[in-house]
Residue, then its C-alpha position, 0 to 999 in steps of 0.5 A: m521530476p516527471s513520471l513516465s506516464e506524463l512522458v508518454r501522454s506529452h511526448t509520444d504516441l504510445d497506448a495504454e498497452d505500450v505503457a503498461w508493458l514498458q511499466l512492467i519492464q520497470a518493475d523488473w529492471q532492477i534485476v537487469a541492471d544489476l546483473s549488467f553492472a550497469d546503469l538503464v535509461l529508458w528512451l520514448p520515441d517522440r511523437e513527431g520523430r524529432g528525437f528520443w525523451a528519457g523515460a526512465q532511470m535505473r542505477p545497479t547496486t553491484g557496481p559504480t553508476a555512469y549517471v551521478d545526475d538524473v537524465v529523467g525528462t531530458f531530450v536526444p535529436t534524432g543524428r545526436r546518439p546514432m546507437l539510439d537510432a539504429a536500435y529504434g529504427q532497425g529492431r537490434l541490439v547495438r554494441e559497436g563503436d567507442p566508449e564515451w567519455r561522461d565526467h572523466v569516466p569512460v561509458r560503454v554503451e549498448t543499446i536495447p530495442v523495446r519489443r510489443a507485439g511485433r513492434v519496437i516501442a522504445v529503446i533501453g540504453r545500457h551504459t557501463n563505468l568501465l573504471g569498475v571494470r576488472t578481470p570478471s570472475r565466474l559470479e560475474l560471468s554468469y551474472l553478464q551471460t544471464a543479463a545477455d539472455l534477458t536482453q535478447m529477450i527484452a529485444a524479442g518481445s518475450f521479456p517481461a512475463p505479463g502479469q508478473r511483477g517483481d517490484h513488491a516489497d519482499s521479491p528477491r534481489v540479484g543480491d540475495g541469492f542467484v541460481r541459473t540453471d540449465a534446461g534440464g533444471r540442473v543447477s549449473y552456478a549458485s552465488p555464495n548468498a544462494l549456497s548458503l541460504f540452501r545450507r541453512l536449509g540442511l543442504s550439507g554440499d554444492l548446489e552445483g549439478l543437482d537437480l534444484a527441485a529435487v534438492t528442495r524436495e528433500l529439504v523442505p517438509a511437504r507441509r512447508r511448500p507449494d503443491e509437486e506441480t509449483v514445486s517443478a514448475v518454479l524451480g526447475g524454471r519453467v514458468h515466470r513467477d515465485t513461490e514461498l517455502g522453508t522449513d519451521d526455522v528458515a523462510l525463502i522466496v524463491r522467484s524464477i525467470p526462465l531464459r528464452p533468448q532465442g526462443e527455446p528454453i536454455g534454463a532459467l534465473v532463479l533468485v532466493r531471498d532469505v525472508t524468516d525474520l520478515r515472516r516472524r514480525d509478520r507473526e508478530l503484528v498478526t498476533k498483536d492486531a488480535t490481542i488489540r481487537e479482543i481488548h476492544h472486545r472484551v471492553k465493550n463487554n464490559l462497558q455493556t455490563v456497567a450500562a445494563l448495571l446503570r439501567l436496573q439502578a435506574r429502574r429502582i431509583g424513584t427520584p426522576e431527577a436521579r433516574a434521568a441522571l443515571e439514564e443519560a449515563v448509560r447512553r453515554v457508557g453506550s456510545i464509547a461501547i459503540v466505538h470499541e465494537t467498532l474497533s473490534t472488528a477493524a484490521d487497525e486502530q482506525v474506524a469508519f465513523d459513519e456507521i457509528a454515528d449512524r447507530l448514535g442516532r438510532m440509539v439516542t431516539e429509541v431510548s428517548a420519550a420521543g421515540d419514532r417521532v424524531r428522526v436523525l438524518r446525516t448527510g456528508s461522510f466522516g470518512i476514517l477516523p483514529s481511535e482516539a478522535a473516534t471515542a471523543l466524536a461519539m461523545v459528543l454526537t451523543e451529548v449535541l443529539q440528546n440534548a436536541v432530542e429531550h430539550g428541542y421539542e415539545e411533548d408529542q412534537p414530531g422532529r427532524i434533526e440534520v448532521d452535516v458533515t463537510k470535509g476540506g482544508g485540513r478540517l472536518e466540520v459537523v453541523v447538527q441543527d433541529d427544528g425545534r423550540g429553539l435556545p433559551a432567551g438569553f443562552d450563553l454558553d459560557a455561563s451554561t451549567n448542563l453537564g452534557l454541554s460541559i462535556v461537550r465543551t472539554l471534549v471539543e476544545s481540549e481532546l479535539a482541539g477544535r471549536l464549538r459554536l451554537t446558534a439559533s438556526p435561522s429556519g428555527g430550532t439550534r444549531v450546533e457547530v463543531d469544527v476540528p482539525r482532520p485527523 
Protein backbone atom coordinates (compact mmCIF):
# COMPACT_ATOMS: atom_id res chain seq x y z
CA MET A 1 0.00 0.00 0.00
CA PRO A 2 1.56 3.34 -1.02
CA SER A 3 2.13 6.05 1.58
CA LEU A 4 0.59 9.51 1.50
CA SER A 5 3.93 11.09 0.56
CA GLU A 6 4.43 8.63 -2.32
CA LEU A 7 0.95 9.30 -3.71
CA VAL A 8 1.40 13.05 -3.42
CA ARG A 9 4.75 12.89 -5.21
CA SER A 10 3.47 10.61 -7.97
CA HIS A 11 0.05 12.09 -8.76
CA THR A 12 -0.43 15.62 -7.40
CA ASP A 13 1.00 19.15 -7.48
CA LEU A 14 0.75 19.64 -3.70
CA ASP A 15 3.81 21.27 -2.15
CA ALA A 16 5.67 20.35 1.05
CA GLU A 17 3.57 22.68 3.22
CA ASP A 18 0.37 21.14 1.85
CA VAL A 19 1.68 17.66 2.69
CA ALA A 20 2.64 18.79 6.20
CA TRP A 21 -0.92 20.09 6.71
CA LEU A 22 -2.44 16.81 5.51
CA GLN A 23 -0.13 14.89 7.86
CA LEU A 24 -1.34 17.05 10.76
CA ILE A 25 -4.90 16.10 9.84
CA GLN A 26 -3.90 12.44 9.73
CA ALA A 27 -2.41 12.74 13.20
CA ASP A 28 -5.79 13.80 14.61
CA TRP A 29 -8.39 12.26 12.36
CA GLN A 30 -8.92 9.19 14.52
CA ILE A 31 -10.70 11.69 16.80
CA VAL A 32 -12.92 12.86 13.93
CA ALA A 33 -13.66 9.28 12.82
CA ASP A 34 -14.61 8.19 16.34
CA LEU A 35 -16.79 11.25 16.97
CA SER A 36 -18.49 10.74 13.60
CA PHE A 37 -18.93 6.95 13.96
CA ALA A 38 -17.72 6.94 10.35
CA ASP A 39 -14.86 5.95 8.06
CA LEU A 40 -12.72 8.77 6.68
CA VAL A 41 -10.97 8.73 3.30
CA LEU A 42 -8.59 11.48 2.21
CA TRP A 43 -8.89 12.23 -1.52
CA LEU A 44 -6.02 13.98 -3.32
CA PRO A 45 -6.61 15.95 -6.55
CA ASP A 46 -4.83 14.55 -9.59
CA ARG A 47 -2.28 16.98 -11.07
CA GLU A 48 -3.88 16.69 -14.50
CA GLY A 49 -7.39 17.33 -13.18
CA ARG A 50 -8.61 13.86 -14.13
CA GLY A 51 -10.04 13.02 -10.72
CA PHE A 52 -8.94 12.04 -7.19
CA TRP A 53 -6.58 9.54 -5.56
CA ALA A 54 -7.34 7.95 -2.19
CA GLY A 55 -4.33 9.00 -0.11
CA ALA A 56 -5.23 7.78 3.37
CA GLN A 57 -8.00 5.98 5.26
CA MET A 58 -9.22 5.76 8.85
CA ARG A 59 -11.83 3.48 10.40
CA PRO A 60 -13.79 4.33 13.56
CA THR A 61 -13.35 2.48 16.85
CA THR A 62 -16.82 3.59 18.00
CA GLY A 63 -18.96 2.02 15.29
CA PRO A 64 -19.06 -0.45 12.36
CA THR A 65 -16.86 0.27 9.36
CA ALA A 66 -18.25 1.17 5.96
CA TYR A 67 -15.10 -0.05 4.19
CA VAL A 68 -14.03 -3.64 4.76
CA ASP A 69 -11.31 -3.34 2.12
CA ASP A 70 -8.52 -0.79 1.92
CA VAL A 71 -9.03 1.93 -0.69
CA VAL A 72 -5.69 3.77 -0.43
CA GLY A 73 -4.15 4.12 -3.87
CA THR A 74 -7.42 3.81 -5.80
CA PHE A 75 -8.42 6.41 -8.39
CA VAL A 76 -11.85 8.00 -8.93
CA PRO A 77 -12.25 9.89 -12.21
CA THR A 78 -14.00 13.25 -12.38
CA GLY A 79 -17.76 12.81 -12.71
CA ARG A 80 -18.04 9.45 -11.03
CA ARG A 81 -18.42 10.94 -7.51
CA PRO A 82 -20.17 14.31 -7.99
CA MET A 83 -19.96 15.04 -4.26
CA LEU A 84 -16.15 14.93 -4.41
CA ASP A 85 -16.16 17.27 -7.40
CA ALA A 86 -18.53 19.69 -5.64
CA ALA A 87 -16.60 19.78 -2.36
CA TYR A 88 -13.31 20.39 -4.15
CA GLY A 89 -14.59 22.80 -6.78
CA GLN A 90 -16.98 24.80 -4.59
CA GLY A 91 -15.08 24.56 -1.29
CA ARG A 92 -18.15 23.54 0.76
CA LEU A 93 -19.39 20.60 2.78
CA VAL A 94 -21.65 18.40 0.67
CA ARG A 95 -24.23 16.26 2.45
CA GLU A 96 -27.06 15.85 -0.04
CA GLY A 97 -27.71 12.63 -1.92
CA ASP A 98 -29.17 9.22 -1.23
CA PRO A 99 -27.21 6.57 0.66
CA GLU A 100 -24.86 4.40 -1.37
CA TRP A 101 -25.07 0.62 -1.17
CA ARG A 102 -21.74 -1.06 -0.60
CA ASP A 103 -21.57 -4.83 -0.06
CA HIS A 104 -25.31 -4.84 0.78
CA VAL A 105 -24.73 -2.10 3.39
CA PRO A 106 -26.34 1.36 3.11
CA VAL A 107 -23.67 4.04 3.53
CA ARG A 108 -24.25 7.75 3.99
CA VAL A 109 -21.53 9.78 2.27
CA GLU A 110 -20.48 13.35 3.06
CA THR A 111 -17.55 15.27 1.61
CA ILE A 112 -15.49 17.88 3.45
CA PRO A 113 -13.07 20.25 1.70
CA VAL A 114 -9.63 20.49 3.29
CA ARG A 115 -8.56 24.11 3.23
CA ARG A 116 -5.10 25.54 3.84
CA ALA A 117 -4.01 29.14 3.37
CA GLY A 118 -7.30 30.02 1.71
CA ARG A 119 -7.38 27.26 -0.92
CA VAL A 120 -8.79 23.73 -1.04
CA ILE A 121 -5.98 21.17 -1.27
CA ALA A 122 -7.89 17.90 -0.75
CA VAL A 123 -11.26 16.40 0.20
CA ILE A 124 -12.20 14.13 3.10
CA GLY A 125 -14.99 11.65 2.46
CA ARG A 126 -16.97 10.67 5.56
CA HIS A 127 -18.74 7.31 5.17
CA THR A 128 -21.26 6.16 7.79
CA ASN A 129 -22.51 2.57 7.93
CA LEU A 130 -26.26 3.11 8.41
CA LEU A 131 -26.83 -0.43 9.68
CA GLY A 132 -25.14 0.69 12.91
CA VAL A 133 -27.33 3.77 13.33
CA ARG A 134 -29.86 3.69 16.16
CA THR A 135 -31.69 6.24 18.27
CA PRO A 136 -28.78 8.32 19.55
CA SER A 137 -28.08 8.75 23.22
CA ARG A 138 -26.89 11.99 24.74
CA LEU A 139 -23.32 10.72 24.46
CA GLU A 140 -23.70 10.03 20.76
CA LEU A 141 -25.39 13.38 20.13
CA SER A 142 -22.48 15.14 21.86
CA TYR A 143 -20.02 13.17 19.75
CA LEU A 144 -21.84 14.01 16.51
CA GLN A 145 -22.16 17.70 17.34
CA THR A 146 -18.46 17.92 18.14
CA ALA A 147 -17.61 16.08 14.91
CA ALA A 148 -19.74 18.57 12.98
CA ASP A 149 -17.86 21.47 14.59
CA LEU A 150 -14.49 19.93 13.73
CA THR A 151 -15.46 19.26 10.10
CA GLN A 152 -16.53 22.88 9.70
CA MET A 153 -13.15 23.93 11.08
CA ILE A 154 -11.39 21.63 8.58
CA ALA A 155 -13.40 23.21 5.76
CA ALA A 156 -12.50 26.69 7.05
CA GLY A 157 -8.79 25.86 7.43
CA SER A 158 -8.72 26.35 11.23
CA PHE A 159 -8.18 22.70 12.16
CA PRO A 160 -5.77 21.13 12.90
CA ALA A 161 -3.64 23.53 14.91
CA PRO A 162 -0.11 23.91 13.46
CA GLY A 163 2.51 22.19 15.58
CA GLN A 164 0.01 20.17 17.64
CA ARG A 165 -0.22 16.42 17.01
CA GLY A 166 -2.40 13.81 18.65
CA ASP A 167 -0.63 10.66 17.44
CA HIS A 168 1.94 10.21 20.20
CA ALA A 169 1.75 7.04 22.24
CA ASP A 170 -0.05 8.36 25.33
CA SER A 171 -2.34 10.89 23.63
CA PRO A 172 -5.97 10.65 24.85
CA ARG A 173 -8.58 9.12 22.55
CA VAL A 174 -12.30 9.75 22.39
CA GLY A 175 -13.16 6.57 24.26
CA ASP A 176 -10.76 7.33 27.12
CA GLY A 177 -12.77 10.27 28.41
CA PHE A 178 -14.79 12.93 26.54
CA VAL A 179 -15.72 16.34 27.97
CA ARG A 180 -17.51 19.13 26.11
CA THR A 181 -17.27 22.64 27.57
CA ASP A 182 -19.01 25.87 26.64
CA ALA A 183 -17.37 29.19 25.78
CA GLY A 184 -17.03 30.00 29.49
CA GLY A 185 -15.18 26.78 30.30
CA ARG A 186 -18.13 25.10 32.03
CA VAL A 187 -18.87 21.44 31.36
CA SER A 188 -21.88 20.94 29.12
CA TYR A 189 -21.38 17.17 28.88
CA ALA A 190 -18.96 14.57 30.30
CA SER A 191 -18.89 10.95 29.19
CA PRO A 192 -19.15 8.21 31.85
CA ASN A 193 -15.46 7.39 31.37
CA ALA A 194 -14.43 11.02 31.89
CA LEU A 195 -16.63 11.28 34.97
CA SER A 196 -15.02 8.12 36.40
CA LEU A 197 -11.54 9.59 35.92
CA PHE A 198 -12.42 12.79 37.78
CA ARG A 199 -14.01 10.75 40.54
CA ARG A 200 -10.70 8.92 40.88
CA LEU A 201 -9.19 12.34 41.54
CA GLY A 202 -11.72 12.82 44.35
CA LEU A 203 -14.81 14.37 42.70
CA SER A 204 -17.93 13.46 44.68
CA GLY A 205 -20.70 14.65 42.36
CA ASP A 206 -21.26 15.35 38.68
CA LEU A 207 -19.14 17.50 36.36
CA GLU A 208 -21.93 19.04 34.32
CA GLY A 209 -22.31 22.78 34.88
CA LEU A 210 -19.01 23.11 36.76
CA ASP A 211 -16.01 25.18 35.72
CA LEU A 212 -13.56 22.48 34.61
CA ALA A 213 -10.41 24.46 35.47
CA ALA A 214 -11.72 25.43 38.92
CA VAL A 215 -12.75 21.85 39.73
CA THR A 216 -9.34 20.58 38.70
CA ARG A 217 -7.57 23.10 40.95
CA GLU A 218 -9.62 21.85 43.90
CA LEU A 219 -8.91 18.19 43.18
CA VAL A 220 -5.25 18.31 42.16
CA PRO A 221 -2.57 19.63 44.54
CA ALA A 222 -0.49 22.49 43.16
CA ARG A 223 2.69 20.41 43.10
CA ARG A 224 1.04 17.85 40.79
CA ARG A 225 -0.39 20.23 38.23
CA PRO A 226 1.15 22.71 35.77
CA ASP A 227 1.23 26.44 36.34
CA GLU A 228 -2.03 28.33 36.78
CA GLU A 229 -1.94 29.85 33.31
CA THR A 230 -1.63 26.40 31.71
CA VAL A 231 -4.49 25.01 33.80
CA SER A 232 -6.74 27.91 32.82
CA ALA A 233 -5.75 27.81 29.14
CA VAL A 234 -6.02 24.04 28.62
CA LEU A 235 -8.97 23.16 30.86
CA GLY A 236 -10.69 26.40 29.92
CA GLY A 237 -10.48 25.36 26.27
CA ARG A 238 -8.56 28.41 25.07
CA VAL A 239 -5.53 26.64 23.56
CA HIS A 240 -4.98 23.52 21.47
CA ARG A 241 -2.51 21.50 23.57
CA ASP A 242 -2.22 18.85 26.26
CA THR A 243 -0.91 18.73 29.79
CA GLU A 244 -0.43 16.18 32.55
CA LEU A 245 -1.76 16.41 36.10
CA GLY A 246 -2.93 14.19 38.92
CA THR A 247 -2.60 13.21 42.54
CA ASP A 248 -0.07 10.95 44.23
CA ASP A 249 -2.17 7.95 43.16
CA VAL A 250 -3.60 9.02 39.78
CA ALA A 251 -1.97 10.54 36.68
CA LEU A 252 -4.06 12.01 33.85
CA ILE A 253 -3.25 13.50 30.46
CA VAL A 254 -5.73 16.20 29.44
CA ARG A 255 -5.94 17.43 25.86
CA SER A 256 -7.95 20.47 24.79
CA ILE A 257 -9.15 21.29 21.25
CA PRO A 258 -10.90 24.69 21.05
CA LEU A 259 -14.05 24.64 18.88
CA ARG A 260 -14.52 27.56 16.48
CA PRO A 261 -16.75 26.27 13.66
CA GLN A 262 -17.78 29.80 12.60
CA GLY A 263 -14.58 31.53 13.67
CA GLU A 264 -15.72 32.53 17.17
CA PRO A 265 -15.04 30.21 20.15
CA ILE A 266 -18.09 28.24 21.25
CA GLY A 267 -16.35 25.91 23.70
CA ALA A 268 -13.87 23.06 23.59
CA LEU A 269 -13.44 19.34 23.22
CA VAL A 270 -11.44 18.03 26.20
CA LEU A 271 -10.11 14.48 26.10
CA VAL A 272 -8.83 12.80 29.28
CA ARG A 273 -6.75 9.64 29.67
CA ASP A 274 -5.64 7.75 32.76
CA VAL A 275 -1.88 7.13 32.44
CA THR A 276 -1.27 6.00 36.02
CA ASP A 277 0.00 2.56 34.98
CA LEU A 278 2.13 4.02 32.18
CA ARG A 279 3.84 6.41 34.56
CA ARG A 280 4.38 3.68 37.14
CA ARG A 281 6.07 1.54 34.48
CA ASP A 282 8.12 4.56 33.37
CA ARG A 283 9.36 5.02 36.92
CA GLU A 284 10.20 1.32 37.18
CA LEU A 285 12.17 1.47 33.92
CA VAL A 286 14.06 4.57 35.07
CA THR A 287 14.88 2.85 38.36
CA LYS A 288 15.95 -0.32 36.54
CA ASP A 289 18.15 1.61 34.10
CA ALA A 290 19.77 3.55 36.94
CA THR A 291 20.41 0.30 38.81
CA ILE A 292 22.00 -1.33 35.77
CA ARG A 293 24.23 1.69 35.16
CA GLU A 294 25.28 1.65 38.83
CA ILE A 295 26.13 -2.06 38.54
CA HIS A 296 28.31 -1.38 35.48
CA HIS A 297 30.00 1.45 37.36
CA ARG A 298 30.76 -0.79 40.33
CA VAL A 299 31.98 -3.63 38.07
CA LYS A 300 34.30 -1.15 36.35
CA ASN A 301 35.65 -0.01 39.73
CA ASN A 302 36.17 -3.58 40.88
CA LEU A 303 37.97 -4.51 37.64
CA GLN A 304 40.23 -1.50 37.97
CA THR A 305 41.03 -2.57 41.54
CA VAL A 306 41.88 -6.07 40.32
CA ALA A 307 44.07 -4.59 37.57
CA ALA A 308 45.86 -2.38 40.12
CA LEU A 309 46.53 -5.40 42.41
CA LEU A 310 47.87 -7.43 39.47
CA ARG A 311 50.09 -4.52 38.47
CA LEU A 312 51.51 -4.28 42.02
CA GLN A 313 52.11 -8.01 42.04
CA ALA A 314 53.89 -7.84 38.70
CA ARG A 315 56.32 -5.24 40.05
CA ARG A 316 57.32 -7.56 42.92
CA ILE A 317 58.04 -10.56 40.71
CA GLY A 318 61.58 -11.00 39.47
CA THR A 319 60.89 -13.62 36.80
CA PRO A 320 60.39 -11.86 33.44
CA GLU A 321 57.97 -14.48 32.10
CA ALA A 322 55.73 -14.23 35.19
CA ARG A 323 55.82 -10.44 35.10
CA ALA A 324 54.84 -10.43 31.40
CA ALA A 325 51.95 -12.81 32.09
CA LEU A 326 50.60 -10.57 34.85
CA GLU A 327 50.95 -7.49 32.65
CA GLU A 328 48.94 -9.23 29.93
CA ALA A 329 46.26 -10.02 32.50
CA VAL A 330 46.22 -6.34 33.52
CA ARG A 331 45.55 -5.32 29.90
CA ARG A 332 42.78 -7.91 29.49
CA VAL A 333 41.04 -6.81 32.66
CA GLY A 334 41.47 -3.18 31.62
CA SER A 335 39.80 -3.75 28.24
CA ILE A 336 36.71 -5.21 29.95
CA ALA A 337 36.70 -2.31 32.43
CA ILE A 338 36.57 0.18 29.55
CA VAL A 339 33.41 -1.50 28.21
CA HIS A 340 31.72 -1.38 31.62
CA GLU A 341 32.75 2.26 32.05
CA THR A 342 31.00 3.09 28.77
CA LEU A 343 27.92 1.09 29.75
CA SER A 344 27.73 2.94 33.08
CA THR A 345 26.93 6.15 31.17
CA ALA A 346 24.75 4.61 28.43
CA ALA A 347 20.98 4.97 28.41
CA ASP A 348 20.56 1.25 27.64
CA GLU A 349 22.65 -1.88 27.14
CA GLN A 350 24.04 -0.51 23.87
CA VAL A 351 27.42 1.16 23.40
CA ALA A 352 29.04 3.28 20.70
CA PHE A 353 32.06 1.05 20.10
CA ASP A 354 34.21 3.54 18.20
CA GLU A 355 35.20 5.33 21.41
CA ILE A 356 36.05 2.01 23.06
CA ALA A 357 38.19 0.91 20.09
CA ASP A 358 40.14 4.18 20.12
CA ARG A 359 40.75 3.97 23.88
CA LEU A 360 41.95 0.38 23.54
CA GLY A 361 44.40 1.45 20.84
CA ARG A 362 45.83 4.14 23.10
CA MET A 363 45.95 1.82 26.13
CA VAL A 364 47.87 -0.91 24.30
CA THR A 365 50.57 1.42 23.04
CA GLU A 366 50.88 3.49 26.24
CA VAL A 367 51.52 0.51 28.53
CA SER A 368 53.88 -1.31 26.15
CA ALA A 369 57.57 -0.73 25.57
CA ALA A 370 56.72 0.59 22.08
CA GLY A 371 55.35 3.83 23.54
CA ASP A 372 54.78 6.57 20.96
CA ARG A 373 56.75 4.93 18.16
CA VAL A 374 53.81 2.69 17.19
CA ARG A 375 50.54 4.38 16.25
CA VAL A 376 47.08 2.81 15.99
CA LEU A 377 44.72 4.39 13.44
CA ARG A 378 41.09 3.49 12.79
CA THR A 379 39.04 3.92 9.61
CA GLY A 380 35.33 3.12 9.40
CA SER A 381 32.82 2.87 12.23
CA PHE A 382 31.78 -0.03 14.42
CA GLY A 383 28.47 1.68 15.18
CA ILE A 384 26.29 0.73 18.14
CA LEU A 385 26.81 -2.72 19.67
CA PRO A 386 25.01 -4.62 22.45
CA SER A 387 26.98 -5.04 25.64
CA GLU A 388 27.70 -8.76 25.19
CA ALA A 389 29.18 -8.30 21.72
CA ALA A 390 31.06 -5.18 22.83
CA THR A 391 32.80 -7.02 25.68
CA ALA A 392 33.89 -9.91 23.46
CA LEU A 393 35.01 -7.63 20.63
CA ALA A 394 36.96 -5.44 23.05
CA MET A 395 38.90 -8.49 24.25
CA VAL A 396 39.56 -9.57 20.65
CA LEU A 397 40.78 -6.14 19.62
CA THR A 398 43.00 -5.83 22.70
CA GLU A 399 44.70 -9.17 22.03
CA VAL A 400 45.21 -8.52 18.32
CA LEU A 401 46.63 -5.05 18.89
CA GLN A 402 48.82 -6.29 21.74
CA ASN A 403 50.27 -9.06 19.56
CA ALA A 404 51.01 -6.55 16.81
CA VAL A 405 52.70 -4.09 19.18
CA GLU A 406 54.73 -6.64 21.15
CA HIS A 407 55.73 -9.10 18.41
CA GLY A 408 55.45 -7.21 15.15
CA TYR A 409 58.33 -4.74 15.45
CA GLU A 410 62.04 -4.74 16.16
CA GLU A 411 63.30 -2.74 19.13
CA ASP A 412 63.07 1.02 18.43
CA GLN A 413 61.34 0.34 15.06
CA PRO A 414 58.50 2.80 14.37
CA GLY A 415 55.21 1.36 13.18
CA ARG A 416 51.67 1.92 12.05
CA ILE A 417 48.72 -0.35 12.85
CA GLU A 418 45.53 0.23 10.88
CA VAL A 419 42.12 -0.91 12.10
CA ASP A 420 39.71 -0.89 9.15
CA VAL A 421 36.00 -1.47 9.87
CA THR A 422 33.37 -2.19 7.20
CA LYS A 423 29.68 -3.04 7.55
CA GLY A 424 27.46 -4.60 4.94
CA GLY A 425 25.28 -7.56 4.17
CA GLY A 426 24.44 -7.99 7.83
CA ARG A 427 28.08 -8.52 8.79
CA LEU A 428 30.83 -6.59 10.55
CA GLU A 429 34.36 -7.04 9.22
CA VAL A 430 37.36 -5.77 11.16
CA VAL A 431 40.82 -5.88 9.55
CA VAL A 432 43.86 -5.14 11.73
CA GLN A 433 46.98 -4.71 9.61
CA ASP A 434 50.47 -3.75 10.74
CA ASP A 435 53.65 -2.90 8.82
CA GLY A 436 55.95 -4.93 11.06
CA ARG A 437 58.07 -8.03 10.57
CA GLY A 438 55.14 -10.30 9.68
CA LEU A 439 54.25 -13.83 10.71
CA PRO A 440 56.99 -16.33 11.55
CA ALA A 441 57.89 -18.88 8.89
CA GLY A 442 55.54 -21.84 8.82
CA PHE A 443 52.95 -20.16 11.05
CA ASP A 444 49.75 -22.20 11.45
CA LEU A 445 46.86 -20.75 13.45
CA ASP A 446 45.45 -24.22 14.20
CA ALA A 447 48.77 -25.36 15.66
CA SER A 448 49.55 -22.15 17.55
CA THR A 449 49.84 -22.37 21.35
CA ASN A 450 49.88 -18.60 21.89
CA LEU A 451 47.44 -17.82 24.72
CA GLY A 452 46.37 -14.49 23.22
CA LEU A 453 45.51 -16.04 19.86
CA SER A 454 43.66 -18.87 21.61
CA ILE A 455 41.55 -16.30 23.46
CA VAL A 456 40.87 -14.41 20.22
CA ARG A 457 39.87 -17.55 18.33
CA THR A 458 37.55 -18.74 21.10
CA LEU A 459 35.83 -15.35 21.39
CA VAL A 460 35.41 -14.87 17.64
CA GLU A 461 34.12 -18.35 16.88
CA SER A 462 32.17 -19.15 20.07
CA GLU A 463 31.02 -15.82 21.48
CA LEU A 464 30.61 -13.83 18.25
CA ALA A 465 29.80 -16.73 15.85
CA GLY A 466 32.33 -15.37 13.37
CA ARG A 467 35.48 -16.26 11.47
CA LEU A 468 39.15 -15.47 12.20
CA ARG A 469 41.91 -15.37 9.58
CA LEU A 470 45.61 -14.50 9.91
CA THR A 471 47.68 -13.90 6.78
CA ALA A 472 50.78 -12.07 5.66
CA SER A 473 50.02 -8.58 4.43
CA PRO A 474 50.87 -7.94 0.76
CA SER A 475 52.77 -4.80 1.81
CA GLY A 476 54.60 -6.55 4.65
CA GLY A 477 53.49 -7.16 8.20
CA THR A 478 50.51 -9.17 9.43
CA ARG A 479 46.86 -8.98 8.49
CA VAL A 480 44.18 -10.19 10.93
CA GLU A 481 40.62 -10.49 9.63
CA VAL A 482 37.66 -10.80 12.00
CA ASP A 483 34.34 -11.35 10.26
CA VAL A 484 31.25 -11.61 12.52
CA PRO A 485 27.48 -11.28 12.11
CA ARG A 486 26.44 -7.71 12.76
CA PRO A 487 24.59 -7.69 16.11
